[in-house]
C-alpha positions as CSV (number, residue, x, y, z in Angstrom):
1,M,0.0,0.0,0.0
2,S,1.4,3.4,-0.9
3,N,2.0,6.0,1.8
4,A,-0.7,8.2,0.3
5,R,-3.3,5.5,0.8
6,S,-2.0,4.3,4.2
7,H,-3.2,7.5,5.8
8,A,-6.4,8.0,3.8
9,V,-9.4,8.9,5.9
10,N,-12.0,6.3,6.3
11,P,-15.2,8.4,5.9
12,R,-17.3,6.1,8.0
13,E,-15.0,6.3,11.0
14,G,-13.3,9.7,10.4
15,A,-9.9,8.4,11.3
16,P,-6.9,7.2,9.2
17,R,-7.1,3.7,8.0
18,G,-5.2,1.5,10.3
19,G,-5.5,4.1,13.0
20,F,-2.6,6.1,14.2
21,K,-1.6,4.8,17.6
22,P,1.5,6.3,19.2
23,F,3.2,3.9,21.7
24,R,1.3,1.0,20.2
25,G,2.5,-2.1,22.0
26,H,3.9,-0.1,24.9
27,G,0.9,-0.1,27.2
28,A,-0.5,3.3,26.4
29,W,-3.3,2.1,24.2
30,T,-6.5,0.5,25.3
31,G,-8.6,0.6,22.1
32,A,-8.3,-1.5,19.0
33,G,-10.2,0.8,16.7
34,P,-8.9,3.5,14.4
35,G,-7.9,6.9,15.6
36,T,-6.3,7.9,18.9
37,D,-7.3,6.5,22.3
38,A,-4.4,7.4,24.6
39,R,-4.5,6.6,28.2
40,V,-1.4,8.4,29.3
41,P,-1.1,9.6,32.9
42,I,-0.5,13.3,33.6
43,T,3.1,13.8,34.6
44,D,5.8,16.5,34.8
45,E,6.3,15.7,31.1
46,T,2.7,16.6,30.4
47,H,3.2,19.9,32.2
48,R,6.4,20.5,30.2
49,F,4.7,19.6,26.9
50,T,1.8,22.0,27.8
51,A,4.2,24.8,28.7
52,L,6.1,24.2,25.4
53,S,2.9,24.2,23.5
54,V,1.8,27.5,25.1
55,R,5.1,29.1,23.9
56,L,4.7,27.7,20.4
57,T,1.1,28.3,19.7
58,G,0.4,31.6,21.6
59,F,-2.7,30.0,23.2
60,D,-2.9,29.8,27.0
61,G,-2.7,26.4,28.8
62,A,-6.5,26.4,29.6
63,A,-7.4,26.8,25.9
64,L,-5.0,23.9,25.0
65,E,-6.3,21.7,27.7
66,A,-9.9,22.5,26.7
67,T,-9.3,20.7,23.4
68,G,-8.9,17.4,25.3
69,L,-5.9,16.5,23.1
70,T,-2.9,17.5,25.2
71,D,-2.0,13.9,26.1
72,T,-2.7,12.6,22.7
73,Y,-0.5,15.3,21.1
74,R,2.2,14.6,23.6
75,A,2.1,10.9,22.6
76,V,2.1,11.8,18.8
77,A,5.0,14.2,19.2
78,A,7.1,11.7,21.2
79,E,6.4,8.9,18.7
80,Q,7.0,11.0,15.6
81,L,10.1,12.9,16.8
82,G,11.7,9.9,18.6
83,A,12.8,9.9,22.2
84,G,16.0,12.0,21.8
85,P,14.7,14.8,19.7
86,Y,11.4,14.9,21.8
87,A,13.3,15.2,25.1
88,R,15.6,17.8,23.6
89,L,12.6,19.9,22.5
90,L,11.0,19.7,25.9
91,H,14.2,20.6,27.8
92,E,16.1,22.9,25.5
93,L,13.5,25.1,23.9
94,R,12.7,28.1,26.2
95,E,11.5,30.6,23.6
96,P,11.4,30.0,19.8
97,D,14.0,32.3,18.2
98,D,16.8,32.6,15.6
99,S,19.3,30.8,17.8
100,M,17.6,27.5,17.4
101,D,19.4,24.9,15.3
102,D,17.6,23.4,12.3
103,D,16.6,20.1,14.1
104,L,15.1,21.9,17.0
105,R,13.3,24.4,14.8
106,E,11.8,21.6,12.7
107,A,10.6,19.8,15.8
108,A,9.0,23.0,17.1
109,R,7.3,23.7,13.8
110,A,5.9,20.1,13.7
111,V,4.4,20.4,17.2
112,T,2.9,23.8,16.3
113,Y,1.5,22.4,13.0
114,L,0.0,19.5,15.1
115,W,-1.8,21.9,17.4
116,Y,-3.1,24.2,14.6
117,T,-4.2,21.5,12.1
118,G,-4.7,18.3,14.1
119,S,-2.2,16.6,11.8
120,W,1.5,15.7,11.9
121,P,3.4,17.4,9.0
122,G,4.6,15.2,6.1
123,R,3.6,14.0,2.7
124,P,0.8,13.4,3.2
125,P,0.2,14.9,6.6
126,L,-0.8,12.3,9.2
127,T,-4.3,13.1,10.5
128,V,-4.5,12.2,14.1
129,S,-8.4,12.0,14.2
130,S,-11.5,13.8,13.1
131,R,-11.7,15.3,16.6
132,A,-8.2,16.7,16.2
133,Y,-9.2,18.3,13.0
134,A,-12.3,19.9,14.6
135,E,-10.3,21.1,17.6
136,G,-7.5,22.6,15.4
137,L,-6.3,25.9,16.7
138,V,-6.5,27.4,13.2
139,W,-10.3,27.5,13.7
140,K,-10.1,29.0,17.1
141,A,-7.7,31.7,16.0
142,A,-10.1,32.6,13.2
143,G,-13.1,32.5,15.6
144,L,-14.7,29.8,13.4
145,K,-15.9,26.2,13.6
146,A,-14.2,23.7,11.4
147,P,-16.1,23.1,8.2
148,A,-18.5,20.2,8.3
149,T,-18.3,19.9,12.1
150,D,-21.1,22.2,13.1
151,P,-24.3,20.5,14.3
152,E,-26.2,22.6,11.8
153,G,-24.5,20.6,9.0
154,Y,-23.4,21.5,5.5
155,G,-23.3,25.2,4.7
156,S,-23.3,26.2,8.4
157,W,-20.0,28.1,7.9
158,A,-21.8,30.5,5.5
159,G,-23.6,32.2,8.5
160,T,-22.2,34.8,10.8
161,P,-19.3,33.3,12.8
162,D,-19.0,33.3,16.6
163,R,-16.9,36.4,17.4
164,S,-15.5,35.2,20.7
165,A,-11.9,36.2,21.3
166,P,-9.4,33.8,19.6
167,G,-7.8,31.4,22.0
168,D,-10.3,32.0,24.9
169,G,-11.8,28.5,24.5
170,T,-15.3,29.8,24.2
171,G,-15.9,29.8,20.5
172,G,-15.2,27.6,17.6
173,S,-14.9,24.4,19.5
174,G,-16.1,22.3,16.5
175,R,-18.1,20.1,18.8
């Protein structure tokens, strides 16, 4: 199966075929279905990942936690970056700036991309889940709900958007 097809979305389940499961076989997964189903305890690493994400995204910790995806994204980042680069990103990156080396910069960009789109960058991008798409920070920053996720259905995005402040967690949840 080609790489393009291996991550194609199954429209019936809204998740990549085969399901993306970081830490599969390492005790962090309880579900067998597609998509993410992380059961990762909150640790100091979770707090460091959240603090890193706050610096990278510009959203406060409460807004990031409100997505319900912090632990899932932590698991995805650790899996995709690998143990060494992931640990380096958590411990070395204080503020994104021009002094970062290319590897650290790319890791920071990937985590930022994950938060804003619900996908890990690549060709094609790896969609974490339909919920991750709906909770993407890009929609919150624009004060919108992700297309096709509004309970009002198709065309709902044509109406007047919720004008809540970006990043306050009150508007554009996509749920």
